[in-house]
C-alpha positions in Angstrom: 0.0 0.0 0.0 1.2 3.5 -0.9 1.9 6.0 1.7 -0.4 9.1 1.9 2.6 11.4 1.2 3.3 9.5 -2.0 -0.3 9.6 -3.1 -0.4 13.4 -2.4 2.7 13.9 -4.5 1.3 11.9 -7.4 -2.0 13.9 -7.2 0.0 17.2 -7.3 1.9 16.0 -10.3 -1.3 15.2 -12.1 -2.8 18.7 -11.7 -1.2 20.2 -14.8 -2.6 17.3 -16.9 -6.1 17.9 -15.6 -5.8 21.7 -16.2 -4.9 21.0 -19.9 -8.2 19.3 -20.4 -10.0 22.6 -20.0 -10.7 24.3 -23.3 -9.2 27.8 -23.4 -11.2 30.8 -24.6 -14.7 32.0 -24.4 -17.6 29.6 -24.2 -20.3 31.5 -26.1 -20.6 34.1 -28.9 -21.6 36.7 -26.4 -18.5 36.0 -24.3 -16.3 36.2 -27.4 -17.7 39.6 -28.3 -17.3 40.9 -24.7 -13.7 39.6 -24.5 -13.0 41.2 -27.9 -14.2 44.6 -26.7 -12.3 44.3 -23.5 -9.1 43.5 -25.5 -9.7 46.5 -27.8 -10.1 48.8 -24.7 -7.0 47.3 -23.1 -4.9 47.9 -26.2 -6.3 51.4 -26.6 -7.3 50.6 -30.2 -10.8 52.3 -30.2 -10.1 55.4 -28.2 -12.0 58.5 -29.1 -10.0 61.1 -31.0 -11.9 63.9 -29.1 -10.7 64.4 -25.6 -13.5 64.4 -23.1 -13.2 67.0 -20.4 -15.5 67.9 -17.5 -16.5 71.4 -16.6 -15.6 72.8 -13.2 -19.3 72.4 -12.2 -19.4 68.8 -13.3 -16.2 68.1 -11.4 -17.6 69.8 -8.3 -20.9 67.8 -8.5 -18.9 64.5 -8.9 -16.8 65.4 -5.9 -19.8 66.2 -3.8 -21.5 62.9 -4.8 -18.3 61.0 -3.9 -18.0 62.8 -0.5 -21.7 62.2 0.3 -21.1 58.4 0.4 -19.0 58.9 3.5 -21.9 60.5 5.4 -23.7 57.2 5.8 -23.1 55.2 9.0 -21.8 51.7 8.6 -24.1 49.3 10.4 -22.7 46.9 13.0 -24.3 44.0 11.2 -26.2 43.4 7.9 -29.9 42.9 8.2 -31.2 41.1 5.1 -34.8 42.0 5.8 -34.1 45.8 6.1 -34.7 46.3 2.3 -38.2 44.8 2.2 -39.5 41.8 0.4 -38.9 40.6 -3.2 -41.9 39.7 -5.2 -41.6 36.5 -7.2 -44.6 36.6 -9.6 
């Protein structure tokens, strides 16, 4: 009978073989399209030629909205029933 350590080592050596059985790439057409867009964004291939700037008013409003989120108190615990009920019609 093999020792548990030997079995563990054999199992670890077999992991790369099991990982090769997984097909690489997207599983559906929608996932392929999503990954294509993400790749274009990552490589900066479809960037706009027109720089987009924010006005001082827009920047101030965005800053106020960002700061407002810190005014909410963090609860001691999460109450799942605090938000009401979900209708399943």
